[in-house]
Each structure stands twice: as C-alpha cells, then as structure tokens.
C-alpha positions as CSV (number, residue, x, y, z in Angstrom):
1,M,18.3,-10.1,-27.4
2,T,17.2,-6.5,-27.6
3,D,16.1,-4.9,-24.4
4,R,12.5,-3.7,-25.0
5,G,11.1,-3.4,-21.5
6,L,9.4,-0.1,-20.5
7,L,10.0,1.1,-17.0
8,V,7.6,3.8,-15.9
9,I,8.1,5.9,-12.8
10,G,5.0,7.6,-11.5
11,D,1.9,7.8,-9.3
12,V,-0.6,5.1,-8.5
13,V,-3.9,6.9,-7.5
14,T,-7.3,6.0,-6.3
15,D,-9.6,7.8,-8.8
16,V,-13.0,8.8,-7.6
17,V,-14.8,9.8,-10.8
18,A,-18.0,11.7,-10.6
19,L,-19.9,12.2,-13.9
20,H,-22.4,15.1,-13.6
21,G,-24.8,16.2,-16.3
22,S,-25.5,19.7,-14.7
23,P,-23.0,22.2,-13.3
24,V,-21.8,21.5,-9.8
25,M,-23.7,23.9,-7.4
26,S,-22.1,25.3,-4.3
27,G,-23.7,24.6,-1.0
28,T,-26.2,21.9,-2.2
29,D,-26.4,18.5,-3.9
30,T,-25.6,17.8,-7.6
31,A,-26.7,14.4,-8.9
32,A,-23.8,12.3,-10.4
33,D,-22.8,8.8,-11.3
34,I,-19.8,8.1,-9.1
35,V,-17.3,5.2,-9.5
36,V,-14.0,4.3,-7.9
37,R,-11.2,3.2,-10.3
38,P,-7.4,2.5,-10.0
39,G,-5.6,5.4,-11.7
40,G,-2.5,7.6,-11.6
41,S,-0.6,9.0,-14.6
42,G,2.3,6.6,-14.3
43,A,0.2,3.6,-13.5
44,N,-2.2,4.3,-16.4
45,T,0.6,4.5,-18.9
46,A,2.1,1.2,-17.6
47,A,-1.3,-0.5,-17.7
48,W,-2.1,0.6,-21.3
49,A,1.4,-0.3,-22.4
50,A,1.0,-3.8,-20.9
51,H,-2.4,-4.1,-22.6
52,L,-0.8,-3.2,-25.9
53,G,1.9,-5.9,-25.6
54,A,4.8,-4.1,-23.9
55,D,6.9,-5.6,-21.1
56,A,5.7,-2.8,-18.8
57,R,7.1,-2.3,-15.3
58,L,6.1,0.4,-12.8
59,L,8.1,2.0,-9.9
60,A,5.7,3.6,-7.5
61,R,4.9,4.3,-3.8
62,L,1.6,3.1,-2.4
63,G,-0.2,3.8,0.9
64,Y,-1.1,1.6,3.8
65,D,-4.8,1.8,3.0
66,S,-5.2,0.2,-0.4
67,S,-1.8,-1.2,-1.5
68,D,-3.1,-4.8,-1.9
69,W,-5.9,-3.7,-4.2
70,H,-3.7,-1.5,-6.3
71,T,-1.0,-4.1,-6.6
72,A,-3.5,-6.7,-7.7
73,E,-5.0,-4.4,-10.3
74,L,-1.5,-3.7,-11.7
75,V,-0.7,-7.4,-11.9
76,K,-4.2,-8.1,-13.5
77,A,-3.4,-5.5,-16.1
78,G,-0.1,-7.3,-17.0
79,V,2.2,-4.7,-15.3
80,R,5.2,-5.8,-13.3
81,P,4.9,-3.6,-10.2
82,H,7.9,-2.5,-8.2
83,V,6.2,-0.8,-5.3
84,T,7.0,0.4,-1.8
85,V,4.2,0.5,0.8
86,D,4.3,3.6,3.0
87,P,3.1,2.7,6.5
88,D,2.2,6.2,7.5
89,H,0.4,7.7,4.4
90,P,-2.5,6.7,2.3
91,T,-2.4,6.1,-1.4
92,A,-2.8,9.2,-3.5
93,V,-6.5,10.1,-4.2
94,V,-7.9,12.2,-7.1
95,I,-11.5,13.3,-7.2
96,A,-12.3,13.9,-10.8
97,M,-15.5,15.8,-11.6
98,V,-16.4,15.1,-15.2
99,D,-19.0,17.3,-17.0
100,R,-21.2,16.4,-19.9
101,S,-18.5,17.1,-22.5
102,G,-16.1,14.7,-20.9
103,E,-13.9,17.5,-19.5
104,R,-12.7,17.1,-16.0
105,S,-11.7,19.1,-13.0
106,M,-9.6,17.5,-10.3
107,L,-9.1,17.6,-6.6
108,T,-5.8,15.9,-5.7
109,N,-4.1,14.5,-2.6
110,R,-0.8,13.0,-3.6
111,G,-0.5,11.0,-0.4
112,A,2.3,8.4,-0.4
113,G,2.9,9.0,-4.1
114,G,4.4,12.4,-3.3
115,L,7.0,10.8,-1.1
116,I,8.6,8.5,-3.6
117,S,12.3,9.2,-3.6
118,D,15.8,8.0,-4.6
119,E,15.6,5.5,-1.7
120,D,13.0,3.6,-3.8
121,W,15.5,3.3,-6.7
122,D,17.7,0.4,-7.6
123,P,19.8,0.4,-10.8
124,A,18.8,-3.2,-11.3
125,L,15.3,-2.0,-12.3
126,L,16.8,-1.1,-15.6
127,D,17.7,-4.7,-16.5
128,G,16.0,-5.6,-19.7
129,V,14.6,-2.1,-20.1
130,G,14.8,-0.3,-23.4
131,R,13.1,2.9,-22.2
132,L,12.7,4.8,-18.9
133,H,9.6,6.9,-18.9
134,L,8.9,9.5,-16.1
135,S,5.7,11.2,-15.2
136,G,6.3,14.9,-14.7
137,Y,4.6,14.6,-11.3
138,V,7.8,12.9,-10.0
139,F,9.8,16.1,-10.5
140,F,7.5,18.3,-8.5
141,T,8.6,17.2,-5.0
142,A,12.1,17.3,-3.5
143,P,12.4,13.5,-2.9
144,G,10.8,12.8,-6.3
145,L,13.3,15.1,-8.0
146,R,16.2,13.3,-6.4
147,L,14.7,10.0,-7.7
148,A,14.3,11.5,-11.2
149,R,17.9,12.7,-11.2
150,V,19.5,9.4,-10.2
151,A,17.2,7.3,-12.4
152,M,17.9,9.3,-15.5
153,A,21.7,9.3,-14.7
154,D,21.7,5.6,-14.4
155,A,19.6,5.1,-17.5
156,A,21.9,7.4,-19.5
157,A,24.9,5.5,-18.3
158,A,23.3,2.2,-19.3
159,G,22.3,3.5,-22.8
160,V,18.6,3.3,-21.9
161,A,16.4,5.8,-23.8
162,I,14.6,8.3,-21.6
163,S,11.2,10.1,-22.1
164,V,9.2,12.4,-19.9
165,D,5.5,13.5,-19.8
166,P,5.2,17.0,-18.3
167,A,2.0,15.9,-16.6
168,S,0.0,19.1,-15.8
169,T,0.3,22.8,-16.4
170,G,-0.6,23.9,-12.9
171,P,2.2,22.1,-11.0
172,L,4.5,22.6,-14.0
173,R,4.1,26.4,-13.7
174,D,4.6,26.2,-9.9
175,F,7.8,24.2,-10.3
176,G,9.1,26.6,-13.0
177,V,9.2,26.1,-16.7
178,E,12.9,26.7,-17.2
179,R,13.7,24.6,-14.1
180,F,11.7,21.7,-15.5
181,L,13.4,22.0,-18.9
182,C,16.8,21.9,-17.2
183,E,16.0,19.0,-14.8
184,S,14.5,16.9,-17.6
185,A,17.3,17.6,-20.2
186,A,18.6,14.0,-20.1
187,A,15.4,12.9,-21.8
188,G,15.5,12.4,-25.6
189,L,11.7,12.5,-25.9
190,V,9.1,14.7,-24.4
191,I,5.3,14.0,-24.7
192,P,3.3,17.1,-23.6
193,N,-0.3,17.9,-24.4
194,L,-0.9,21.1,-26.3
195,D,-1.3,23.3,-23.2
196,E,1.9,22.0,-21.7
197,A,3.8,22.4,-24.9
198,L,2.7,26.0,-25.3
199,L,3.6,26.7,-21.6
200,L,7.1,25.1,-22.0
201,T,7.9,27.1,-25.1
202,G,5.9,30.3,-25.2
203,A,4.8,29.3,-28.7
204,S,1.4,30.0,-30.1
205,T,0.9,26.9,-32.2
206,A,1.4,23.2,-31.7
207,E,3.7,23.0,-34.7
208,R,6.0,25.7,-33.4
209,A,6.0,24.3,-29.9
210,A,6.9,20.8,-31.2
211,V,9.8,22.2,-33.2
212,L,11.2,24.2,-30.3
213,L,10.9,21.2,-27.9
214,S,12.5,18.9,-30.4
215,E,15.5,21.2,-30.6
216,R,15.9,20.8,-26.9
217,Y,15.1,17.1,-26.4
218,G,15.7,15.6,-29.8
219,T,12.1,14.3,-30.3
220,A,8.9,16.0,-29.2
221,V,5.4,14.6,-29.6
222,V,2.5,17.0,-28.9
223,K,-0.9,15.5,-28.0
224,Q,-3.8,17.6,-29.3
225,G,-6.8,15.6,-28.2
226,A,-9.5,15.8,-30.9
227,E,-7.0,17.4,-33.2
228,G,-4.7,14.3,-33.2
229,A,-1.0,14.5,-32.6
230,L,2.2,15.5,-34.3
231,G,5.9,14.7,-33.9
232,A,9.0,16.7,-34.5
233,V,12.7,15.5,-34.6
234,D,15.7,17.8,-34.4
235,G,13.7,21.0,-35.2
236,A,11.4,19.7,-38.0
237,I,7.9,18.2,-38.1
238,V,8.2,14.6,-39.3
239,A,4.8,13.2,-38.8
240,T,1.2,13.9,-37.9
241,A,-1.8,11.7,-37.1
242,P,-5.5,12.5,-36.9
243,A,-7.6,11.7,-33.9
244,L,-10.0,8.8,-34.3
245,P,-13.7,9.3,-33.9
246,A,-14.9,8.5,-30.3
247,E,-17.8,9.3,-28.0
248,V,-16.1,11.2,-25.2
249,V,-17.4,9.8,-21.9
250,D,-14.4,10.7,-19.6
251,S,-11.1,12.2,-20.7
252,T,-9.3,10.9,-17.6
253,G,-6.1,9.1,-18.6
254,A,-6.4,9.8,-22.3
255,G,-2.9,11.4,-22.5
256,D,-1.5,8.5,-20.5
257,A,-3.0,6.0,-22.9
258,F,-1.6,8.0,-25.9
259,A,1.8,7.9,-24.4
260,A,1.6,4.2,-23.8
261,G,0.5,3.6,-27.4
262,F,3.3,5.7,-28.8
263,L,6.0,4.3,-26.6
264,T,4.9,0.7,-27.1
265,A,4.9,1.1,-30.9
266,S,8.3,2.8,-30.8
267,L,9.8,-0.1,-28.7
268,Q,8.4,-2.5,-31.3
269,G,10.3,-0.6,-34.1
270,V,7.3,1.2,-35.5
271,G,8.1,4.5,-37.3
272,E,7.1,8.0,-36.1
273,R,3.7,8.2,-37.9
274,G,2.7,4.6,-37.0
275,A,3.6,5.3,-33.4
276,L,1.5,8.5,-33.4
277,E,-1.4,6.5,-34.8
278,S,-1.0,3.9,-32.1
279,G,-1.1,6.6,-29.5
280,C,-4.3,8.1,-31.0
281,R,-6.0,4.7,-31.1
282,A,-5.3,4.1,-27.4
283,G,-6.4,7.7,-26.5
284,A,-9.7,7.2,-28.4
285,A,-10.4,3.9,-26.6
286,C,-9.6,5.6,-23.3
287,V,-12.0,8.5,-23.6
288,A,-14.9,6.2,-24.6
289,Q,-15.0,4.7,-21.1
290,V,-15.0,5.8,-17.5
291,G,-11.5,5.8,-15.8
292,G,-8.0,5.9,-17.1
293,R,-7.1,2.2,-17.4
294,P,-7.9,-0.3,-20.2
295,R,-11.0,-2.5,-19.7
296,Y,-10.2,-6.2,-19.4
297,G,-10.9,-7.8,-22.7
298,L,-10.7,-4.5,-24.6
299,D,-9.6,-5.2,-28.2
300,L,-8.3,-2.1,-29.9
301,N,-7.8,-3.9,-33.2
302,R,-11.5,-4.6,-33.3
303,L,-12.5,-1.1,-32.3
304,Y,-10.0,0.7,-34.5
305,P,-8.6,-1.6,-37.2
306,I,-5.2,-0.8,-38.6
307,H,-5.4,0.2,-42.3
308,T,-2.2,-0.4,-44.3
309,D,-3.4,1.1,-47.6
C-alpha cells in the first residue's frame, strides 16, 4: 500500500479577525466586525488537506489556555493532531485587521508555537506518510530550526518527500534569505507566494523566480493570488493555472488553502496542472469567507466544478 499521508509541522493560532470598512484611526475607535477563529499556517493547511480528502496529520505546540478547543477543532476538521500542551505559555494569537479589499495587516504573538522543538519530534510520526510539509515559521526560532533539521533528515532517510512554505517576507528577511535557502535545501518542493518568491531569488517576475527556485529545490510553485499560480520543474515552467472568480472577503489562510489543494492532489497522483488548479480552487473558496479554515459542509465541487474538456 502506498504511503499517502501528509504530515504538516506548523503553528496553531487563535485568529482574532477584525473586518473594518474604514481606515483604522489612531487614538480612537474604528467600527469593525470581529470574530474569533482557529487558525495558524500549518493548522490551516492540514485542515484544508483533510477537507479535500487527505490523511492529514499535524505536529504543533499548543498553550495552556485554549488547547482543548484547538484540538477539538482539528479533530472536527478531520486532522489527526499530534500536539504538545505547554503549561507555561498561551497558544499563539494573531490579530488580523482586514480592510474592505480583503487585504490584511497582522499583529502576532507566537506564544507556545514559537517553542516547538526537536523534543516534540518522534520519527514514528512519519509512519504512513508520503509527504512532510513544513511551515516556514518553524525555521524562524532556534528550537524550531532544530526540529526542522531533524524532521527533514529523518524524512529524507525514510524516502518521504519534503516541501516547505516560506510563510512570510518579514520574518524570512530577518532570518536571512540565503540562510533559509540553505536550511530548507532538503525539500524537493517550495511553495512561496509572489513576494516571497521574489525575495528568495532577487528576480523581477514570477516566472523567473519559479525557474530559479526550481533549479534549487527541483520543483517550485508560485502562488500569485488573483493571477493564479505557476509551477516549474528543474529550471523550466511546466504548468500554469488561472485564479477562479471569487468575492474576496478575507485573504487570511488563502495561501495555506492553496498549498493544501496542491499537495493533496499531488499525493493522489494528479499532474502538475491539475494540482495547481486544485490549489486555486481551495484558495478561491478560502478568500470568500472569514477565517483561514474550511467551513463545515463546504463543497468545493459544487462551488467550483471540475471541467475535463
């Protein structure tokens, strides 16, 4: 039997999402619709992957304040959680301020998530796994970097494919571009958004960035939001996919949903173009709602039918 499980290593976050129709004013009140949702880049990817039919597992570190709620939400989403509860630190929190266009600005406290380490790792987590996927946020702390190194080494030794999502340009720049490229070199697939791809390569176009990254990693998929996505393998563009029409309510988690769609399709044996299209479908569904996780009962096939002609 082929191992097709997806193991994601990344954050679980309490998302406080504030949708405001007018600019946030300093020193006074700004009216907003405010909701609390389970989130986190790694957890979002795992939840969308499970929603799309993958055997999705998540390795994460939760805080003492909300671990029961987050674990229950992961299980409800179909994810198999492997979590450690930190007795001294709260779960990570992100306050996302979302403007009328759906664009977001974030205030972040990584909490317990920033303390995940190699002590949370067990090689047995790779049993039945066909791909290990790491959120870039794991690399950006010393204990997380130790975890990334040992997990990737064990995955490589076991013949498990490895992919990485660079996560965010700010922490990526602080960590060091060349350092990140070196530390993540064991991955055979990188899935940046356009800004991350340009930062990692110094290129001026998505196409050139994808080519350069594919020369390093083997395969590169560049997420371009409303412009769709493209994939390159071994230095050549091999597929593109257009974005699907969607009313953008909240862009939180769209890149995570895309990654889940692409990875799930790939694990199911779908080719590069089909996997890109699967990613775009999940991303479109994500931006049309508040929060970065799939809604219960959401049917992507009904919203975005697959056309085979």
